[in-house]
C-alpha positions as CSV (number, residue, x, y, z in Angstrom):
1,M,185.4,95.8,172.8
2,P,184.9,99.6,172.6
3,V,183.2,100.8,175.8
4,E,180.1,102.8,174.8
5,P,178.5,104.8,177.6
6,Y,175.0,104.0,178.6
7,A,174.5,106.7,181.2
8,R,172.6,109.3,179.1
9,I,169.3,111.1,178.6
10,M,166.4,108.7,179.0
11,T,164.4,107.6,176.1
12,T,161.5,105.1,175.9
13,T,162.7,101.5,175.6
14,Q,161.4,98.0,176.2
15,G,164.7,97.3,178.0
16,I,165.9,98.8,181.3
17,E,165.5,102.4,182.2
18,V,166.9,103.9,185.4
19,E,166.6,107.6,186.2
20,H,168.1,109.3,189.3
21,V,167.5,106.2,191.5
22,G,168.5,106.2,195.1
23,R,168.2,103.8,198.0
24,S,169.4,104.2,201.6
25,F,169.5,101.9,204.6
26,G,169.3,104.2,207.6
27,D,172.3,106.5,207.4
28,V,173.9,104.3,204.7
29,H,173.3,105.6,201.1
30,A,173.9,102.5,199.1
31,V,172.7,104.0,195.8
32,R,172.7,107.8,195.6
33,D,172.0,108.7,192.0
34,A,171.9,106.0,189.3
35,S,170.8,106.7,185.8
36,F,171.3,104.6,182.7
37,I,169.6,102.7,179.9
38,A,170.1,99.2,178.6
39,E,168.5,98.5,175.3
40,P,167.1,95.3,173.7
41,G,169.6,93.3,171.7
42,T,172.5,94.4,173.8
43,V,174.7,93.2,176.6
44,T,175.5,95.9,179.2
45,A,178.2,95.5,181.8
46,L,177.6,96.9,185.3
47,I,181.0,97.6,186.8
48,G,182.2,99.2,190.0
49,P,184.3,98.6,193.1
50,N,183.0,96.6,196.1
51,G,180.5,98.6,198.1
52,S,179.7,100.8,195.1
53,G,175.9,99.9,195.1
54,K,175.8,97.3,192.3
55,T,174.0,94.7,194.3
56,T,171.5,97.1,195.8
57,L,170.8,98.4,192.3
58,M,170.3,94.9,190.9
59,L,167.9,94.1,193.7
60,M,165.8,97.2,192.8
61,L,165.8,96.2,189.2
62,A,164.7,92.7,190.2
63,S,161.7,94.2,192.1
64,L,163.1,92.9,195.4
65,L,163.8,96.4,196.8
66,R,161.8,99.6,196.4
67,P,163.8,102.7,195.5
68,D,163.6,105.7,197.8
69,T,163.9,108.2,194.9
70,G,163.9,108.1,191.1
71,T,162.2,105.8,188.6
72,I,162.9,102.4,187.2
73,R,161.2,100.9,184.1
74,I,161.7,97.2,183.2
75,G,160.1,96.6,179.8
76,G,158.1,99.8,180.3
77,F,156.8,98.7,183.8
78,D,157.6,100.0,187.2
79,P,158.9,97.1,189.3
80,S,157.4,98.5,192.5
81,E,153.9,99.1,191.0
82,N,153.7,96.4,188.4
83,T,155.6,93.6,190.0
84,A,153.8,90.7,188.4
85,E,154.3,92.2,184.9
86,V,158.0,92.9,185.5
87,R,158.7,89.4,186.9
88,S,157.0,87.8,183.9
89,L,159.5,89.7,181.6
90,L,162.6,89.3,183.8
91,G,165.1,86.5,184.3
92,W,167.0,87.1,187.5
93,M,170.3,85.2,188.3
94,P,171.7,86.4,191.7
95,D,175.3,85.8,192.7
96,V,174.2,82.9,195.0
97,L,170.8,81.2,194.5
98,G,169.8,78.5,196.9
99,S,168.3,75.2,195.6
100,W,166.1,72.5,197.0
101,S,168.9,70.1,198.0
102,S,166.9,66.9,197.9
103,L,165.3,67.6,194.5
104,S,166.9,66.5,191.3
105,V,168.3,69.1,188.8
106,R,165.5,68.2,186.3
107,T,162.8,68.5,188.9
108,T,164.1,71.8,190.1
109,L,163.7,73.2,186.6
110,E,160.3,71.7,186.2
111,I,159.0,73.2,189.4
112,T,160.5,76.5,188.5
113,G,158.6,76.3,185.2
114,R,155.3,75.6,187.1
115,L,156.0,78.6,189.3
116,Y,156.0,80.7,186.1
117,R,152.6,79.1,185.2
118,L,153.9,76.7,182.5
119,D,151.8,73.6,182.4
120,K,153.3,70.2,183.3
121,A,154.1,69.2,179.8
122,A,155.6,72.6,178.9
123,S,157.7,72.7,182.1
124,A,159.1,69.2,181.3
125,A,159.9,70.2,177.8
126,R,161.6,73.4,178.8
127,A,163.6,71.6,181.5
128,H,164.9,69.2,178.9
129,E,165.8,72.0,176.6
130,L,167.6,74.0,179.3
131,L,169.6,71.0,180.6
132,A,171.2,70.7,177.2
133,L,171.7,74.4,176.9
134,V,173.7,74.7,180.1
135,G,175.4,71.3,179.9
136,L,173.8,69.6,182.8
137,E,172.1,66.6,181.0
138,H,174.4,64.1,182.7
139,L,173.4,65.4,186.1
140,A,169.6,65.7,185.4
141,G,168.7,63.0,187.8
142,Q,171.1,63.9,190.6
143,P,170.0,65.9,193.7
144,T,171.2,69.5,193.5
145,R,173.2,69.1,196.7
146,V,175.9,67.2,194.8
147,L,176.5,70.0,192.4
148,S,179.7,72.0,192.4
149,R,179.7,75.8,192.7
150,G,180.1,76.1,188.9
151,Q,177.3,73.5,188.2
152,K,175.0,75.4,190.6
153,Q,175.7,78.6,188.6
154,R,174.7,76.8,185.4
155,L,171.5,75.6,187.2
156,S,170.8,79.2,188.4
157,L,171.2,80.5,184.8
158,A,168.8,77.8,183.6
159,R,166.2,78.8,186.2
160,A,166.5,82.4,185.1
161,L,165.7,81.3,181.5
162,V,162.8,79.0,182.3
163,H,160.0,81.4,181.2
164,D,162.0,82.7,178.2
165,P,162.3,86.3,179.6
166,S,163.0,89.3,177.4
167,I,165.3,90.9,180.0
168,L,168.1,89.2,182.0
169,L,169.8,90.4,185.1
170,L,173.0,88.3,185.7
171,D,175.0,88.9,188.9
172,E,178.5,87.2,188.7
173,P,177.3,84.5,186.3
174,A,180.9,83.2,185.6
175,S,181.7,82.7,189.3
176,G,182.9,79.1,189.8
177,L,182.9,78.2,186.1
178,D,186.0,76.6,184.5
179,P,187.5,78.2,181.4
180,A,185.5,76.0,179.0
181,A,182.3,76.8,180.8
182,R,183.1,80.5,180.8
183,A,183.6,80.4,177.0
184,D,180.3,78.7,176.6
185,L,178.7,81.3,178.8
186,R,180.0,84.1,176.7
187,T,178.7,82.5,173.6
188,L,175.3,81.9,175.2
189,V,175.0,85.5,176.5
190,R,175.8,86.9,173.0
191,R,173.3,84.6,171.4
192,L,170.6,85.7,173.9
193,A,171.3,89.3,173.0
194,S,171.2,88.5,169.3
195,E,167.7,87.2,169.8
196,G,166.7,90.6,171.0
197,K,166.9,90.2,174.8
198,T,168.2,92.9,177.1
199,V,171.1,91.6,179.2
200,L,172.6,93.4,182.2
201,V,175.7,91.6,183.6
202,S,177.5,92.5,186.9
203,S,180.8,90.9,187.4
204,H,184.3,91.4,188.8
205,V,185.8,89.3,186.0
206,L,186.3,92.3,183.6
207,A,188.1,90.3,181.0
208,E,185.0,88.2,180.6
209,L,182.8,91.2,180.3
210,D,185.1,92.8,177.7
211,E,184.4,89.8,175.4
212,M,180.6,89.8,175.8
213,A,179.5,93.4,176.5
214,D,178.4,96.0,174.0
215,G,178.5,98.9,176.6
216,A,179.1,99.6,180.2
217,V,177.7,101.4,183.2
218,Y,180.1,102.4,185.9
219,I,178.8,103.0,189.5
220,G,181.0,104.3,192.3
221,A,179.9,105.4,195.7
222,G,176.3,104.9,194.6
223,V,176.5,107.2,191.6
224,T,176.7,106.2,187.9
225,A,179.3,107.9,185.8
226,S,178.1,110.4,183.2
227,T,178.4,110.0,179.4
228,E,181.2,112.5,179.4
229,T,183.1,110.8,182.2
230,M,182.9,107.4,180.5
231,A,184.0,108.8,177.2
232,A,186.9,110.7,178.7
233,T,188.5,107.4,179.9
234,R,189.3,106.6,176.2
235,S,191.8,109.4,176.1
236,T,193.6,108.9,179.4
237,L,197.0,107.3,179.6
238,R,197.0,103.6,179.1
239,S,199.8,101.0,178.8
240,W,200.2,99.2,175.6
241,R,202.2,96.0,175.2
242,I,204.6,95.9,172.2
243,K,206.8,93.0,171.0
244,A,209.0,92.6,168.0
245,T,211.3,89.9,166.6
246,D,214.2,92.2,167.4
247,G,213.7,93.7,170.8
248,A,216.7,96.1,170.6
249,A,215.5,97.4,167.2
250,L,212.1,98.0,168.7
251,E,213.4,100.0,171.6
252,T,215.6,102.1,169.3
253,A,212.6,102.8,167.1
254,L,210.4,103.7,170.1
255,V,213.0,106.3,171.2
256,A,213.2,107.6,167.6
257,S,209.5,108.0,167.6
258,G,209.6,110.3,170.6
259,I,209.2,107.9,173.5
260,A,211.7,108.7,176.3
261,P,213.8,105.7,177.5
262,A,212.6,106.3,181.0
263,D,209.0,105.8,179.9
264,I,209.6,102.4,178.3
265,G,208.7,99.6,180.7
266,R,209.5,95.9,180.4
267,D,207.4,92.8,181.1
268,R,209.3,89.6,180.1
269,T,209.8,89.8,176.3
270,E,207.4,92.8,175.8
271,L,207.9,96.5,176.2
272,L,205.3,98.7,177.9
273,V,204.5,102.2,176.7
274,A,201.8,104.5,178.1
275,L,199.8,106.3,175.4
276,E,196.9,108.7,175.4
277,G,194.1,107.1,173.5
278,E,193.8,104.9,170.4
279,T,194.8,107.7,168.0
280,A,198.2,108.0,169.7
281,A,198.6,104.2,169.6
282,S,197.7,104.0,165.9
283,E,200.3,106.7,165.1
284,L,203.0,105.0,167.0
285,L,202.3,101.7,165.4
286,A,202.5,103.3,161.9
287,K,205.9,104.8,162.8
288,L,207.2,101.5,164.0
289,V,206.1,99.7,160.9
290,S,207.5,102.5,158.7
291,S,210.9,102.2,160.4
292,G,211.0,98.5,159.4
293,V,210.5,97.0,162.9
294,L,208.7,93.6,162.6
295,V,206.0,94.1,165.3
296,S,204.4,90.9,166.4
297,T,202.3,92.3,169.3
298,F,200.7,95.7,169.8
299,A,197.8,95.7,172.1
300,P,196.4,97.3,175.3
301,A,198.0,95.9,178.5
302,V,194.5,95.7,180.0
303,G,191.0,95.4,178.4
304,D,188.7,98.4,177.8
305,L,186.5,97.7,180.9
306,E,189.5,97.2,183.2
307,H,191.0,100.4,182.0
308,T,187.7,102.2,182.5
309,F,187.3,100.6,186.0
310,L,190.8,101.5,187.1
311,D,190.6,105.1,185.7
312,L,187.3,105.9,187.3
313,S,188.1,104.1,190.6
314,K,191.0,106.5,190.9
315,G,188.6,109.4,190.5
316,S,190.7,110.9,187.8
317,N,187.7,112.0,185.8
318,R,185.3,112.9,188.5
């Protein structure tokens, strides 16, 4: 998944617009200067280290915190001034969402629908649809207190989707999910984006984001990375995993291609080589194939988002 920068000059959109937003808590500057755009029909990853301001930024987008500086537009509306309009457009899935422990899963969704002003019949129909969508049909009549962490995450996602919002904020949606449920989540998120929804996902599981996101916003120390900074990570040194049917022949071919023996690492049956950007990787692969080496694996050692995260976290491009 190529990482496309979203921190750029603002344009009008019915998705999410953030321009020079800041928020402090006393002397603590949680968000200093955040600017980005997330467009309809896309999944945007929000990444950054712990304490970088991701949660505070998400809370401001969800209309739960007012920014001190800058502007936010959700579907064209200001969350602070047009809160009702924003909440009608927005589906918010926080990292941890409490539930009414004595109510059943089905009743929880029906009540959530009523809170969004769906009538009784529409709420019941929507609850039935969402139970199937998130795989909780077999637990529909059970009280929410019996749900596991992963099942509560599924319920939280269903609650965010009750009113069929056009914009989704998902904070750690894969937390607690098993591998099969994570795969289902990726498929669902991509489907929602294909329907024209704007999806912003914050997660520490970068491999998951790599498989579902169209672009990324990086925030560190409360500041979002610029377009130029994001783009520059594509050309920084990055390890590639290479494997061939004949390991000795592969190593010989790498040295013949200009890779110093000291720069060739090993990880089990694979060799690791640091290269600057995809062009360098393509050129090396072409040389190996031309030399007759039967290459079976040639891929980045880490995903695009993890590489971006690690590179920017080190401050190498700031």
